[in-house]
C-alpha positions as CSV (number, residue, x, y, z in Angstrom):
1,M,97.7,131.4,56.0
2,R,96.7,132.7,59.4
3,R,94.3,130.6,61.4
4,S,91.2,132.4,62.7
5,N,90.6,132.4,66.4
6,R,86.8,132.2,66.0
7,L,86.3,129.7,68.9
8,S,87.2,132.3,71.5
9,T,84.5,134.6,70.3
10,L,81.7,132.0,70.0
11,K,79.2,132.0,72.9
12,T,78.4,128.5,74.0
13,E,75.6,127.4,76.2
14,K,76.7,126.1,79.6
15,N,76.3,122.3,79.9
16,R,73.8,121.8,82.7
17,G,74.4,118.1,83.0
18,G,73.0,115.9,85.8
19,R,69.6,115.1,87.0
20,P,66.8,117.6,86.0
21,R,65.5,119.8,88.7
22,T,62.5,118.3,90.6
23,D,60.4,119.6,93.5
24,A,62.4,117.4,95.9
25,T,64.5,118.9,98.8
26,P,68.1,117.6,98.9
27,I,69.3,116.5,102.4
28,T,72.6,115.5,103.9
29,V,72.8,112.5,106.2
30,R,75.7,111.1,108.2
31,I,75.7,107.3,108.3
32,Y,77.8,105.1,110.5
33,P,80.2,102.8,108.6
34,E,78.3,99.7,109.7
35,M,75.1,101.1,108.3
36,L,76.8,102.1,105.1
37,D,78.2,98.6,104.7
38,W,74.7,97.2,105.2
39,L,73.3,99.6,102.6
40,D,75.9,98.7,100.0
41,A,75.3,95.0,100.6
42,Q,71.6,95.5,100.0
43,R,72.3,97.5,96.8
44,A,74.6,94.8,95.5
45,R,71.8,92.3,95.7
46,L,69.7,94.3,93.2
47,H,70.2,94.3,89.4
48,P,70.7,96.9,88.1
49,E,72.4,98.1,91.3
50,P,70.8,101.4,92.4
51,S,72.8,104.4,93.6
52,R,73.0,105.0,97.3
53,P,70.5,107.9,97.1
54,E,68.1,105.8,95.0
55,M,68.4,102.9,97.5
56,I,67.6,105.2,100.4
57,R,64.6,106.5,98.5
58,Q,63.4,102.9,97.9
59,I,63.8,102.1,101.6
60,L,61.9,105.2,102.7
61,E,59.1,104.4,100.2
62,S,58.8,100.9,101.5
63,A,58.6,102.1,105.1
64,K,56.0,104.7,104.2
65,D,53.9,102.1,102.5
66,E,54.0,99.9,105.7
67,H,52.4,102.7,107.7
């Protein structure tokens, strides 16, 4: 019995994993090792531990609220 090769002819939708698109603008920032160590230490104090981008967003929101 010959096995059909149907999978090669099936069209599959591309997995668009990751965060959904938002109206935010992505930026790239270079951070000195000492600053990154401080950032990671601050993240480690929180539970659940936020990602680096999320921690930076939280710091910016806090600074914005102070002004």
